[in-house]
C-alpha positions as CSV (number, residue, x, y, z in Angstrom):
1,M,33.5,33.4,-6.5
2,P,33.6,29.6,-7.1
3,T,36.2,27.6,-5.2
4,V,38.7,25.3,-6.7
5,N,36.9,22.4,-5.3
6,G,33.7,23.7,-6.8
7,L,35.2,24.1,-10.3
8,V,36.7,20.6,-10.0
9,S,33.3,19.2,-9.1
10,R,31.7,20.9,-12.1
11,L,34.3,19.4,-14.4
12,L,34.4,15.9,-13.0
13,G,30.8,15.7,-11.9
14,R,29.5,14.9,-8.4
15,P,31.3,12.2,-6.6
16,R,29.5,8.9,-6.7
17,I,28.4,7.6,-3.4
18,E,28.8,3.8,-3.4
19,R,26.0,1.8,-1.7
20,P,27.5,-0.4,1.0
21,P,26.8,-4.1,0.4
22,C,24.1,-5.8,2.3
23,P,25.7,-7.7,5.2
24,V,23.5,-10.8,4.8
25,P,22.7,-12.9,1.8
26,T,19.4,-12.0,0.2
27,E,17.7,-11.7,-3.2
28,D,16.7,-8.0,-2.7
29,S,17.6,-5.2,-0.3
30,F,17.5,-1.4,0.1
31,L,19.0,1.0,2.6
32,T,16.7,2.3,5.3
33,F,16.8,3.6,8.9
34,A,15.5,2.3,12.2
35,T,14.0,5.2,14.1
36,S,13.0,5.5,17.8
37,I,9.4,6.2,18.8
38,D,9.8,9.7,20.1
39,K,6.2,10.2,21.2
40,A,4.4,7.2,22.5
41,E,0.9,7.7,21.1
42,P,-1.7,5.2,22.3
43,I,-2.7,2.8,19.6
44,P,-6.5,2.5,19.2
45,L,-7.9,-0.9,20.1
46,R,-9.6,-0.9,16.7
47,L,-6.2,-1.1,15.0
48,L,-4.7,-3.6,17.5
49,N,-7.7,-5.9,17.3
50,L,-7.8,-5.8,13.5
51,A,-4.1,-6.5,13.2
52,L,-4.3,-9.4,15.7
53,D,-7.4,-10.9,14.2
54,A,-6.0,-10.8,10.7
55,V,-2.7,-12.3,11.7
56,R,-4.4,-15.1,13.6
57,A,-6.7,-15.9,10.7
58,I,-4.0,-16.3,8.1
59,P,-2.7,-19.9,9.0
60,T,-6.2,-21.4,9.2
61,E,-8.7,-19.2,7.4
62,V,-6.9,-17.7,4.4
63,D,-6.3,-19.8,1.3
64,L,-4.8,-18.2,-1.8
65,S,-3.6,-21.4,-3.5
66,D,-6.0,-20.9,-6.4
67,L,-4.4,-17.5,-7.1
68,A,-0.9,-18.8,-6.6
69,K,-1.4,-21.2,-9.5
70,R,-2.2,-18.5,-12.0
71,E,0.0,-18.1,-15.1
72,D,2.7,-15.5,-14.5
73,M,2.1,-15.4,-10.8
74,P,5.6,-15.2,-9.1
75,D,6.6,-17.8,-6.5
76,W,7.0,-15.1,-3.9
77,F,3.3,-14.3,-4.0
78,S,2.8,-17.1,-1.4
79,I,5.5,-16.0,1.0
80,W,4.1,-15.0,4.4
81,P,5.4,-13.3,6.4
82,G,7.5,-11.3,4.0
83,E,5.0,-10.5,1.3
84,H,1.6,-8.9,2.2
85,Y,-0.9,-10.7,0.1
86,F,-2.1,-13.0,2.8
87,L,-2.4,-10.1,5.2
88,L,-4.4,-8.1,2.7
89,A,-6.8,-11.0,2.2
90,A,-7.1,-11.5,6.0
91,V,-7.9,-7.8,6.7
92,V,-10.8,-8.0,4.2
93,L,-11.9,-11.3,5.7
94,K,-12.0,-9.8,9.2
95,M,-13.3,-6.4,8.3
96,Q,-15.9,-7.5,5.7
97,P,-15.8,-4.1,4.1
98,Q,-18.5,-3.1,1.5
99,I,-16.2,-0.7,-0.3
100,V,-12.5,-1.4,-0.7
101,I,-10.3,1.1,-2.5
102,E,-6.9,0.2,-3.9
103,I,-4.5,2.9,-5.1
104,G,-2.0,1.3,-7.5
105,T,-3.2,-1.7,-9.5
106,D,0.1,-2.6,-11.2
107,K,0.0,-6.3,-12.1
108,G,-3.1,-7.0,-10.1
109,M,-1.7,-9.3,-7.5
110,S,-3.0,-7.2,-4.6
111,S,-6.3,-6.8,-6.3
112,L,-6.8,-10.5,-6.4
113,A,-5.9,-10.9,-2.7
114,L,-8.2,-8.1,-1.7
115,K,-11.1,-9.4,-3.8
116,K,-10.9,-13.0,-2.5
117,Y,-12.8,-12.5,0.7
118,L,-15.1,-9.6,-0.1
119,P,-18.5,-10.0,1.5
120,P,-21.7,-10.4,-0.5
121,G,-22.4,-7.0,-2.2
122,G,-18.8,-5.9,-1.5
123,K,-16.8,-4.1,-4.2
124,L,-13.1,-3.4,-4.9
125,V,-12.3,-0.3,-7.0
126,T,-8.6,-0.2,-8.0
127,Y,-7.1,3.0,-9.3
128,D,-4.1,3.5,-11.5
129,I,-3.0,5.7,-14.4
130,K,-2.2,2.7,-16.6
131,P,-4.6,-0.1,-17.7
132,W,-3.7,-3.4,-16.1
133,K,-3.2,-5.1,-19.5
134,D,-0.4,-2.6,-20.2
135,V,1.7,-3.8,-17.3
136,P,4.2,-6.5,-18.1
137,G,3.6,-9.7,-16.3
138,F,0.0,-8.8,-15.4
139,V,-2.0,-11.6,-13.6
140,L,-5.5,-10.2,-13.8
141,R,-8.0,-11.7,-16.3
142,D,-11.1,-10.3,-18.0
143,S,-13.1,-12.9,-16.0
144,D,-12.1,-11.2,-12.7
145,F,-14.3,-8.3,-13.6
146,T,-17.4,-10.1,-14.8
147,D,-19.1,-10.5,-11.4
148,G,-19.0,-6.8,-10.8
149,K,-16.9,-7.0,-7.6
150,L,-13.8,-5.6,-9.2
151,E,-13.4,-2.4,-11.3
152,Q,-10.4,-0.5,-12.4
153,R,-10.5,3.3,-12.8
154,L,-7.8,5.2,-14.6
155,I,-7.6,8.3,-12.4
156,D,-4.8,10.1,-10.5
157,L,-6.3,10.5,-7.0
158,S,-3.6,13.0,-6.1
159,D,-5.1,15.4,-8.8
160,P,-7.6,17.8,-7.2
161,I,-9.3,18.2,-10.6
162,Q,-10.2,14.5,-10.8
163,I,-11.2,13.9,-7.1
164,P,-14.8,15.4,-7.4
165,S,-15.9,12.7,-9.8
166,Q,-14.8,10.1,-7.3
167,R,-16.1,11.8,-4.1
168,D,-19.2,9.6,-3.5
169,L,-17.3,6.4,-3.8
170,L,-14.3,7.5,-1.8
171,E,-16.4,8.8,1.0
172,S,-18.1,5.4,1.3
173,A,-14.8,3.5,1.7
174,D,-14.3,1.1,4.5
175,F,-10.7,0.0,3.7
176,V,-8.1,1.7,1.5
177,F,-4.9,0.0,0.4
178,I,-2.3,2.5,-0.8
179,D,0.5,1.1,-3.0
180,A,1.2,4.4,-4.8
181,P,4.5,5.7,-6.4
182,K,6.3,6.2,-3.0
183,D,8.0,9.3,-4.6
184,N,7.7,11.5,-1.5
185,V,5.1,13.6,-3.5
186,F,2.0,11.5,-4.3
187,E,1.3,10.4,-0.8
188,Y,1.3,13.9,0.6
189,R,-1.0,15.1,-2.2
190,L,-3.3,12.2,-1.7
191,M,-3.7,12.9,2.0
192,E,-4.4,16.5,1.3
193,Q,-7.3,15.4,-1.0
194,F,-8.5,13.0,1.7
195,K,-8.8,15.8,4.1
196,L,-11.4,17.4,1.9
197,L,-13.6,14.4,1.9
198,N,-16.4,13.7,4.4
199,F,-16.0,10.0,5.0
200,K,-19.2,8.3,6.2
201,K,-17.1,6.3,8.6
202,N,-13.5,6.5,9.5
203,P,-11.8,4.1,7.1
204,I,-8.8,1.9,7.8
205,L,-5.8,2.7,5.5
206,L,-2.9,0.4,4.8
207,F,0.3,1.8,3.3
208,D,2.8,-0.3,1.5
209,D,6.6,0.1,1.5
210,T,6.7,2.3,4.5
211,R,10.4,1.4,5.2
212,L,11.6,2.9,1.9
213,T,13.7,6.0,2.5
214,S,11.3,7.9,0.3
215,M,8.4,6.8,2.6
216,L,10.1,7.2,6.0
217,P,9.4,11.0,6.3
218,F,5.8,10.6,5.2
219,W,5.1,7.7,7.6
220,H,6.9,9.5,10.5
221,K,4.8,12.7,9.9
222,L,1.5,11.0,9.4
223,P,-0.6,12.5,12.2
224,Y,-3.2,9.7,12.4
225,P,-3.3,6.7,14.8
226,K,-1.0,4.1,13.2
227,L,0.6,0.8,13.7
228,D,3.7,-0.7,12.0
229,I,2.9,-4.3,11.1
230,S,5.8,-5.0,8.8
231,S,6.7,-8.2,10.6
232,F,3.3,-9.6,9.5
233,G,3.1,-7.9,6.1
234,H,5.6,-6.7,3.5
235,W,9.3,-6.9,4.3
236,S,9.7,-3.4,2.7
237,G,7.2,-2.0,5.2
238,T,3.5,-2.2,6.0
239,G,1.6,0.5,8.0
240,L,-1.9,0.3,9.3
241,V,-3.7,3.7,9.9
242,E,-7.1,4.7,11.3
243,W,-8.4,7.8,9.5
244,K,-10.0,10.4,11.5
245,R,-10.8,14.1,11.0
246,L,-8.2,16.1,12.9
């Protein structure tokens, strides 16, 4: 039998929980949690060395000024640390990967940063479910695709029906940047699909927005060697992962 409080709640609706104001002045913010490291897993030298090499390279070896001048490119593209575009470019510069996968093209800012330092013969394939020209404020140009180093594929990589057509490419990946919906669904499904792949070498994965509340459970449960490098990447969270078969 419903209680009086239950009936009142149904009539008046659920009580609205007010978000507390951010205690410091800032242009953007969200609620999150700081969590302890309950199990101190050793971090592989491969992850540590890559993170250190990339961060060291940014001040002297990474130049994105040509990209920053593009029409519609926001001013915050050049902020580092705080935004992750310089870090993305530096990781590619130091890894020199032949195959880079981006999951979540959106406006194309990350695509441009990832492409900048691809090695000769390297290729970036960026996945989304929407063409880049359909995204308001896009910064990509048709000319970015003419050299064959960049390609967009309109495929949902969390869909097991679509994965087989991409298997050969994905299994050849050296570096995967994952800037997906962060809806606490897609990322889990993506990892389930990745488990079915036979990677030729253990790729490095980089997850965006790992401090969002929708991403905290996923990041916490991720069973692979990982390193939080948010202080040198995106203020909303950046996580570096070494894939390996469990």
